[in-house]
Chimera marker file (.cmm) of the C-alpha trace (Angstrom):
<marker_set name="trace">
<marker id="1" x="-14.107" y="19.075" z="17.933" r="1" g="1" b="0" radius="0.5"/>
<marker id="2" x="-14.926" y="16.599" z="15.133" r="1" g="1" b="0" radius="0.5"/>
<marker id="3" x="-13.217" y="18.802" z="12.537" r="1" g="1" b="0" radius="0.5"/>
<marker id="4" x="-10.056" y="18.910" z="14.648" r="1" g="1" b="0" radius="0.5"/>
<marker id="5" x="-10.109" y="15.117" z="15.029" r="1" g="1" b="0" radius="0.5"/>
<marker id="6" x="-10.452" y="14.624" z="11.271" r="1" g="1" b="0" radius="0.5"/>
<marker id="7" x="-7.554" y="17.044" z="10.618" r="1" g="1" b="0" radius="0.5"/>
<marker id="8" x="-5.403" y="15.250" z="13.192" r="1" g="1" b="0" radius="0.5"/>
<marker id="9" x="-6.176" y="11.891" z="11.576" r="1" g="1" b="0" radius="0.5"/>
<marker id="10" x="-5.250" y="13.191" z="8.120" r="1" g="1" b="0" radius="0.5"/>
<marker id="11" x="-1.974" y="14.613" z="9.461" r="1" g="1" b="0" radius="0.5"/>
<marker id="12" x="-1.206" y="11.377" z="11.315" r="1" g="1" b="0" radius="0.5"/>
<marker id="13" x="-1.889" y="9.249" z="8.236" r="1" g="1" b="0" radius="0.5"/>
<marker id="14" x="0.443" y="11.413" z="6.132" r="1" g="1" b="0" radius="0.5"/>
<marker id="15" x="3.346" y="11.376" z="8.594" r="1" g="1" b="0" radius="0.5"/>
<marker id="16" x="3.145" y="7.839" z="10.029" r="1" g="1" b="0" radius="0.5"/>
<marker id="17" x="3.654" y="4.889" z="7.757" r="1" g="1" b="0" radius="0.5"/>
<marker id="18" x="3.132" y="1.356" z="9.005" r="1" g="1" b="0" radius="0.5"/>
<marker id="19" x="5.534" y="-0.024" z="6.422" r="1" g="1" b="0" radius="0.5"/>
<marker id="20" x="7.352" y="1.455" z="3.439" r="1" g="1" b="0" radius="0.5"/>
<marker id="21" x="6.108" y="-1.170" z="0.940" r="1" g="1" b="0" radius="0.5"/>
<marker id="22" x="2.500" y="-2.275" z="0.954" r="1" g="1" b="0" radius="0.5"/>
<marker id="23" x="1.963" y="-6.018" z="1.365" r="1" g="1" b="0" radius="0.5"/>
<marker id="24" x="0.094" y="-7.384" z="-1.616" r="1" g="1" b="0" radius="0.5"/>
<marker id="25" x="-1.387" y="-10.647" z="-2.745" r="1" g="1" b="0" radius="0.5"/>
<marker id="26" x="1.290" y="-13.240" z="-3.496" r="1" g="1" b="0" radius="0.5"/>
<marker id="27" x="3.938" y="-11.761" z="-1.143" r="1" g="1" b="0" radius="0.5"/>
<marker id="28" x="5.702" y="-14.016" z="1.332" r="1" g="1" b="0" radius="0.5"/>
<marker id="29" x="5.356" y="-12.919" z="4.971" r="1" g="1" b="0" radius="0.5"/>
<marker id="30" x="6.309" y="-13.939" z="8.511" r="1" g="1" b="0" radius="0.5"/>
<marker id="31" x="3.808" y="-13.844" z="11.404" r="1" g="1" b="0" radius="0.5"/>
<marker id="32" x="4.744" y="-12.646" z="14.899" r="1" g="1" b="0" radius="0.5"/>
<marker id="33" x="3.763" y="-14.840" z="17.853" r="1" g="1" b="0" radius="0.5"/>
<marker id="34" x="2.445" y="-12.347" z="20.400" r="1" g="1" b="0" radius="0.5"/>
<marker id="35" x="1.535" y="-15.029" z="22.976" r="1" g="1" b="0" radius="0.5"/>
<marker id="36" x="5.011" y="-14.630" z="24.453" r="1" g="1" b="0" radius="0.5"/>
<marker id="37" x="4.617" y="-10.909" z="25.148" r="1" g="1" b="0" radius="0.5"/>
<marker id="38" x="2.773" y="-11.393" z="28.441" r="1" g="1" b="0" radius="0.5"/>
<marker id="39" x="4.967" y="-14.167" z="29.819" r="1" g="1" b="0" radius="0.5"/>
<marker id="40" x="7.830" y="-13.537" z="32.196" r="1" g="1" b="0" radius="0.5"/>
<marker id="41" x="9.533" y="-16.909" z="32.043" r="1" g="1" b="0" radius="0.5"/>
<marker id="42" x="13.150" y="-17.311" z="31.037" r="1" g="1" b="0" radius="0.5"/>
<marker id="43" x="12.184" y="-19.847" z="28.366" r="1" g="1" b="0" radius="0.5"/>
<marker id="44" x="10.704" y="-17.029" z="26.299" r="1" g="1" b="0" radius="0.5"/>
<marker id="45" x="14.200" y="-15.653" z="25.697" r="1" g="1" b="0" radius="0.5"/>
<marker id="46" x="15.046" y="-18.358" z="23.163" r="1" g="1" b="0" radius="0.5"/>
<marker id="47" x="11.556" y="-19.073" z="21.842" r="1" g="1" b="0" radius="0.5"/>
<marker id="48" x="10.718" y="-18.595" z="18.181" r="1" g="1" b="0" radius="0.5"/>
<marker id="49" x="8.902" y="-15.297" z="17.736" r="1" g="1" b="0" radius="0.5"/>
<marker id="50" x="8.303" y="-15.355" z="13.977" r="1" g="1" b="0" radius="0.5"/>
<marker id="51" x="6.588" y="-18.171" z="12.123" r="1" g="1" b="0" radius="0.5"/>
<marker id="52" x="6.358" y="-18.778" z="8.434" r="1" g="1" b="0" radius="0.5"/>
<marker id="53" x="6.877" y="-18.069" z="5.659" r="1" g="1" b="0" radius="0.5"/>
<marker id="54" x="3.290" y="-17.792" z="4.494" r="1" g="1" b="0" radius="0.5"/>
<marker id="55" x="1.813" y="-16.537" z="1.230" r="1" g="1" b="0" radius="0.5"/>
<marker id="56" x="-0.709" y="-13.684" z="1.267" r="1" g="1" b="0" radius="0.5"/>
<marker id="57" x="-3.891" y="-14.852" z="-0.458" r="1" g="1" b="0" radius="0.5"/>
<marker id="58" x="-5.830" y="-11.603" z="0.041" r="1" g="1" b="0" radius="0.5"/>
<marker id="59" x="-5.293" y="-8.227" z="1.668" r="1" g="1" b="0" radius="0.5"/>
<marker id="60" x="-8.330" y="-6.605" z="3.282" r="1" g="1" b="0" radius="0.5"/>
<marker id="61" x="-9.061" y="-2.890" z="3.606" r="1" g="1" b="0" radius="0.5"/>
<marker id="62" x="-8.910" y="-3.054" z="7.412" r="1" g="1" b="0" radius="0.5"/>
<marker id="63" x="-5.189" y="-4.060" z="7.335" r="1" g="1" b="0" radius="0.5"/>
<marker id="64" x="-5.786" y="-7.764" z="7.886" r="1" g="1" b="0" radius="0.5"/>
<marker id="65" x="-4.436" y="-10.500" z="5.666" r="1" g="1" b="0" radius="0.5"/>
<marker id="66" x="-5.628" y="-13.964" z="4.717" r="1" g="1" b="0" radius="0.5"/>
<marker id="67" x="-2.612" y="-16.274" z="4.564" r="1" g="1" b="0" radius="0.5"/>
<marker id="68" x="-1.813" y="-19.720" z="3.263" r="1" g="1" b="0" radius="0.5"/>
<marker id="69" x="1.095" y="-22.053" z="3.894" r="1" g="1" b="0" radius="0.5"/>
<marker id="70" x="3.485" y="-22.798" z="1.050" r="1" g="1" b="0" radius="0.5"/>
<marker id="71" x="1.704" y="-26.073" z="0.334" r="1" g="1" b="0" radius="0.5"/>
<marker id="72" x="-1.557" y="-24.169" z="-0.275" r="1" g="1" b="0" radius="0.5"/>
<marker id="73" x="-3.467" y="-24.870" z="2.950" r="1" g="1" b="0" radius="0.5"/>
<marker id="74" x="-5.128" y="-21.672" z="4.151" r="1" g="1" b="0" radius="0.5"/>
<marker id="75" x="-5.064" y="-20.357" z="7.719" r="1" g="1" b="0" radius="0.5"/>
<marker id="76" x="-8.515" y="-20.272" z="9.329" r="1" g="1" b="0" radius="0.5"/>
<marker id="77" x="-8.541" y="-16.660" z="10.538" r="1" g="1" b="0" radius="0.5"/>
<marker id="78" x="-7.157" y="-13.421" z="9.090" r="1" g="1" b="0" radius="0.5"/>
<marker id="79" x="-3.986" y="-12.008" z="10.651" r="1" g="1" b="0" radius="0.5"/>
<marker id="80" x="-3.645" y="-8.391" z="11.843" r="1" g="1" b="0" radius="0.5"/>
<marker id="81" x="-1.295" y="-6.216" z="9.825" r="1" g="1" b="0" radius="0.5"/>
<marker id="82" x="0.847" y="-5.266" z="12.812" r="1" g="1" b="0" radius="0.5"/>
<marker id="83" x="1.785" y="-8.955" z="13.293" r="1" g="1" b="0" radius="0.5"/>
<marker id="84" x="3.005" y="-9.413" z="9.711" r="1" g="1" b="0" radius="0.5"/>
<marker id="85" x="6.296" y="-8.517" z="8.056" r="1" g="1" b="0" radius="0.5"/>
<marker id="86" x="7.700" y="-9.156" z="4.590" r="1" g="1" b="0" radius="0.5"/>
<marker id="87" x="9.813" y="-12.297" z="4.214" r="1" g="1" b="0" radius="0.5"/>
<marker id="88" x="12.897" y="-11.561" z="2.146" r="1" g="1" b="0" radius="0.5"/>
<marker id="89" x="13.920" y="-14.518" z="0.011" r="1" g="1" b="0" radius="0.5"/>
<marker id="90" x="17.567" y="-15.272" z="-0.616" r="1" g="1" b="0" radius="0.5"/>
<marker id="91" x="18.829" y="-14.654" z="-4.109" r="1" g="1" b="0" radius="0.5"/>
<marker id="92" x="20.983" y="-17.788" z="-4.082" r="1" g="1" b="0" radius="0.5"/>
<marker id="93" x="18.828" y="-20.625" z="-2.759" r="1" g="1" b="0" radius="0.5"/>
<marker id="94" x="21.726" y="-23.120" z="-2.568" r="1" g="1" b="0" radius="0.5"/>
<marker id="95" x="24.924" y="-21.357" z="-1.452" r="1" g="1" b="0" radius="0.5"/>
<marker id="96" x="28.125" y="-23.313" z="-1.986" r="1" g="1" b="0" radius="0.5"/>
<marker id="97" x="29.717" y="-23.726" z="1.454" r="1" g="1" b="0" radius="0.5"/>
<marker id="98" x="32.752" y="-25.577" z="0.059" r="1" g="1" b="0" radius="0.5"/>
<marker id="99" x="34.223" y="-22.310" z="-1.218" r="1" g="1" b="0" radius="0.5"/>
<marker id="100" x="34.912" y="-21.134" z="2.339" r="1" g="1" b="0" radius="0.5"/>
<marker id="101" x="38.486" y="-21.561" z="3.533" r="1" g="1" b="0" radius="0.5"/>
<marker id="102" x="40.376" y="-20.752" z="6.746" r="1" g="1" b="0" radius="0.5"/>
<marker id="103" x="42.006" y="-17.621" z="5.328" r="1" g="1" b="0" radius="0.5"/>
<marker id="104" x="38.627" y="-16.001" z="4.651" r="1" g="1" b="0" radius="0.5"/>
<marker id="105" x="37.161" y="-16.840" z="8.043" r="1" g="1" b="0" radius="0.5"/>
<marker id="106" x="35.434" y="-20.096" z="7.182" r="1" g="1" b="0" radius="0.5"/>
<marker id="107" x="36.926" y="-22.400" z="9.801" r="1" g="1" b="0" radius="0.5"/>
<marker id="108" x="36.142" y="-26.100" z="9.799" r="1" g="1" b="0" radius="0.5"/>
<marker id="109" x="33.651" y="-27.102" z="12.514" r="1" g="1" b="0" radius="0.5"/>
<marker id="110" x="36.173" y="-29.572" z="13.973" r="1" g="1" b="0" radius="0.5"/>
<marker id="111" x="38.751" y="-26.794" z="14.491" r="1" g="1" b="0" radius="0.5"/>
<marker id="112" x="36.355" y="-24.142" z="15.711" r="1" g="1" b="0" radius="0.5"/>
<marker id="113" x="35.656" y="-24.178" z="19.488" r="1" g="1" b="0" radius="0.5"/>
<marker id="114" x="32.254" y="-22.568" z="18.932" r="1" g="1" b="0" radius="0.5"/>
<marker id="115" x="30.969" y="-25.738" z="17.297" r="1" g="1" b="0" radius="0.5"/>
<marker id="116" x="31.954" y="-28.039" z="20.173" r="1" g="1" b="0" radius="0.5"/>
<marker id="117" x="29.236" y="-28.964" z="22.613" r="1" g="1" b="0" radius="0.5"/>
<link id1="1" id2="2" r="1" g="1" b="0" radius="0.2"/>
<link id1="2" id2="3" r="1" g="1" b="0" radius="0.2"/>
<link id1="3" id2="4" r="1" g="1" b="0" radius="0.2"/>
<link id1="4" id2="5" r="1" g="1" b="0" radius="0.2"/>
<link id1="5" id2="6" r="1" g="1" b="0" radius="0.2"/>
<link id1="6" id2="7" r="1" g="1" b="0" radius="0.2"/>
<link id1="7" id2="8" r="1" g="1" b="0" radius="0.2"/>
<link id1="8" id2="9" r="1" g="1" b="0" radius="0.2"/>
<link id1="9" id2="10" r="1" g="1" b="0" radius="0.2"/>
<link id1="10" id2="11" r="1" g="1" b="0" radius="0.2"/>
<link id1="11" id2="12" r="1" g="1" b="0" radius="0.2"/>
<link id1="12" id2="13" r="1" g="1" b="0" radius="0.2"/>
<link id1="13" id2="14" r="1" g="1" b="0" radius="0.2"/>
<link id1="14" id2="15" r="1" g="1" b="0" radius="0.2"/>
<link id1="15" id2="16" r="1" g="1" b="0" radius="0.2"/>
<link id1="16" id2="17" r="1" g="1" b="0" radius="0.2"/>
<link id1="17" id2="18" r="1" g="1" b="0" radius="0.2"/>
<link id1="18" id2="19" r="1" g="1" b="0" radius="0.2"/>
<link id1="19" id2="20" r="1" g="1" b="0" radius="0.2"/>
<link id1="20" id2="21" r="1" g="1" b="0" radius="0.2"/>
<link id1="21" id2="22" r="1" g="1" b="0" radius="0.2"/>
<link id1="22" id2="23" r="1" g="1" b="0" radius="0.2"/>
<link id1="23" id2="24" r="1" g="1" b="0" radius="0.2"/>
<link id1="24" id2="25" r="1" g="1" b="0" radius="0.2"/>
<link id1="25" id2="26" r="1" g="1" b="0" radius="0.2"/>
<link id1="26" id2="27" r="1" g="1" b="0" radius="0.2"/>
<link id1="27" id2="28" r="1" g="1" b="0" radius="0.2"/>
<link id1="28" id2="29" r="1" g="1" b="0" radius="0.2"/>
<link id1="29" id2="30" r="1" g="1" b="0" radius="0.2"/>
<link id1="30" id2="31" r="1" g="1" b="0" radius="0.2"/>
<link id1="31" id2="32" r="1" g="1" b="0" radius="0.2"/>
<link id1="32" id2="33" r="1" g="1" b="0" radius="0.2"/>
<link id1="33" id2="34" r="1" g="1" b="0" radius="0.2"/>
<link id1="34" id2="35" r="1" g="1" b="0" radius="0.2"/>
<link id1="35" id2="36" r="1" g="1" b="0" radius="0.2"/>
<link id1="36" id2="37" r="1" g="1" b="0" radius="0.2"/>
<link id1="37" id2="38" r="1" g="1" b="0" radius="0.2"/>
<link id1="38" id2="39" r="1" g="1" b="0" radius="0.2"/>
<link id1="39" id2="40" r="1" g="1" b="0" radius="0.2"/>
<link id1="40" id2="41" r="1" g="1" b="0" radius="0.2"/>
<link id1="41" id2="42" r="1" g="1" b="0" radius="0.2"/>
<link id1="42" id2="43" r="1" g="1" b="0" radius="0.2"/>
<link id1="43" id2="44" r="1" g="1" b="0" radius="0.2"/>
<link id1="44" id2="45" r="1" g="1" b="0" radius="0.2"/>
<link id1="45" id2="46" r="1" g="1" b="0" radius="0.2"/>
<link id1="46" id2="47" r="1" g="1" b="0" radius="0.2"/>
<link id1="47" id2="48" r="1" g="1" b="0" radius="0.2"/>
<link id1="48" id2="49" r="1" g="1" b="0" radius="0.2"/>
<link id1="49" id2="50" r="1" g="1" b="0" radius="0.2"/>
<link id1="50" id2="51" r="1" g="1" b="0" radius="0.2"/>
<link id1="51" id2="52" r="1" g="1" b="0" radius="0.2"/>
<link id1="52" id2="53" r="1" g="1" b="0" radius="0.2"/>
<link id1="53" id2="54" r="1" g="1" b="0" radius="0.2"/>
<link id1="54" id2="55" r="1" g="1" b="0" radius="0.2"/>
<link id1="55" id2="56" r="1" g="1" b="0" radius="0.2"/>
<link id1="56" id2="57" r="1" g="1" b="0" radius="0.2"/>
<link id1="57" id2="58" r="1" g="1" b="0" radius="0.2"/>
<link id1="58" id2="59" r="1" g="1" b="0" radius="0.2"/>
<link id1="59" id2="60" r="1" g="1" b="0" radius="0.2"/>
<link id1="60" id2="61" r="1" g="1" b="0" radius="0.2"/>
<link id1="61" id2="62" r="1" g="1" b="0" radius="0.2"/>
<link id1="62" id2="63" r="1" g="1" b="0" radius="0.2"/>
<link id1="63" id2="64" r="1" g="1" b="0" radius="0.2"/>
<link id1="64" id2="65" r="1" g="1" b="0" radius="0.2"/>
<link id1="65" id2="66" r="1" g="1" b="0" radius="0.2"/>
<link id1="66" id2="67" r="1" g="1" b="0" radius="0.2"/>
<link id1="67" id2="68" r="1" g="1" b="0" radius="0.2"/>
<link id1="68" id2="69" r="1" g="1" b="0" radius="0.2"/>
<link id1="69" id2="70" r="1" g="1" b="0" radius="0.2"/>
<link id1="70" id2="71" r="1" g="1" b="0" radius="0.2"/>
<link id1="71" id2="72" r="1" g="1" b="0" radius="0.2"/>
<link id1="72" id2="73" r="1" g="1" b="0" radius="0.2"/>
<link id1="73" id2="74" r="1" g="1" b="0" radius="0.2"/>
<link id1="74" id2="75" r="1" g="1" b="0" radius="0.2"/>
<link id1="75" id2="76" r="1" g="1" b="0" radius="0.2"/>
<link id1="76" id2="77" r="1" g="1" b="0" radius="0.2"/>
<link id1="77" id2="78" r="1" g="1" b="0" radius="0.2"/>
<link id1="78" id2="79" r="1" g="1" b="0" radius="0.2"/>
<link id1="79" id2="80" r="1" g="1" b="0" radius="0.2"/>
<link id1="80" id2="81" r="1" g="1" b="0" radius="0.2"/>
<link id1="81" id2="82" r="1" g="1" b="0" radius="0.2"/>
<link id1="82" id2="83" r="1" g="1" b="0" radius="0.2"/>
<link id1="83" id2="84" r="1" g="1" b="0" radius="0.2"/>
<link id1="84" id2="85" r="1" g="1" b="0" radius="0.2"/>
<link id1="85" id2="86" r="1" g="1" b="0" radius="0.2"/>
<link id1="86" id2="87" r="1" g="1" b="0" radius="0.2"/>
<link id1="87" id2="88" r="1" g="1" b="0" radius="0.2"/>
<link id1="88" id2="89" r="1" g="1" b="0" radius="0.2"/>
<link id1="89" id2="90" r="1" g="1" b="0" radius="0.2"/>
<link id1="90" id2="91" r="1" g="1" b="0" radius="0.2"/>
<link id1="91" id2="92" r="1" g="1" b="0" radius="0.2"/>
<link id1="92" id2="93" r="1" g="1" b="0" radius="0.2"/>
<link id1="93" id2="94" r="1" g="1" b="0" radius="0.2"/>
<link id1="94" id2="95" r="1" g="1" b="0" radius="0.2"/>
<link id1="95" id2="96" r="1" g="1" b="0" radius="0.2"/>
<link id1="96" id2="97" r="1" g="1" b="0" radius="0.2"/>
<link id1="97" id2="98" r="1" g="1" b="0" radius="0.2"/>
<link id1="98" id2="99" r="1" g="1" b="0" radius="0.2"/>
<link id1="99" id2="100" r="1" g="1" b="0" radius="0.2"/>
<link id1="100" id2="101" r="1" g="1" b="0" radius="0.2"/>
<link id1="101" id2="102" r="1" g="1" b="0" radius="0.2"/>
<link id1="102" id2="103" r="1" g="1" b="0" radius="0.2"/>
<link id1="103" id2="104" r="1" g="1" b="0" radius="0.2"/>
<link id1="104" id2="105" r="1" g="1" b="0" radius="0.2"/>
<link id1="105" id2="106" r="1" g="1" b="0" radius="0.2"/>
<link id1="106" id2="107" r="1" g="1" b="0" radius="0.2"/>
<link id1="107" id2="108" r="1" g="1" b="0" radius="0.2"/>
<link id1="108" id2="109" r="1" g="1" b="0" radius="0.2"/>
<link id1="109" id2="110" r="1" g="1" b="0" radius="0.2"/>
<link id1="110" id2="111" r="1" g="1" b="0" radius="0.2"/>
<link id1="111" id2="112" r="1" g="1" b="0" radius="0.2"/>
<link id1="112" id2="113" r="1" g="1" b="0" radius="0.2"/>
<link id1="113" id2="114" r="1" g="1" b="0" radius="0.2"/>
<link id1="114" id2="115" r="1" g="1" b="0" radius="0.2"/>
<link id1="115" id2="116" r="1" g="1" b="0" radius="0.2"/>
<link id1="116" id2="117" r="1" g="1" b="0" radius="0.2"/>
</marker_set>
């Protein structure tokens, strides 16, 4: 029975990947807020589910991560690997919004009914 369990674990580990790219020290990540999973209120529909970005300070062998905020303050407890995903930074940090015009779909907020409250 133990031999079969070990073989099944090896097969499972080969075929199931948690994520395609391993999270390493220095990567930016987002953390999932799983407190909302057991609530059945309508306010949960629009609640923020991902917090961050955080910087990975160390990755443990048991798939937990020690994180720090961008200012360097560390989080008190390690975070489980299933609650973490890679944060993808934008290539252009300051996009120029003045280049948008009406012909290309960039309507002015005053003329667009979606912006009126």
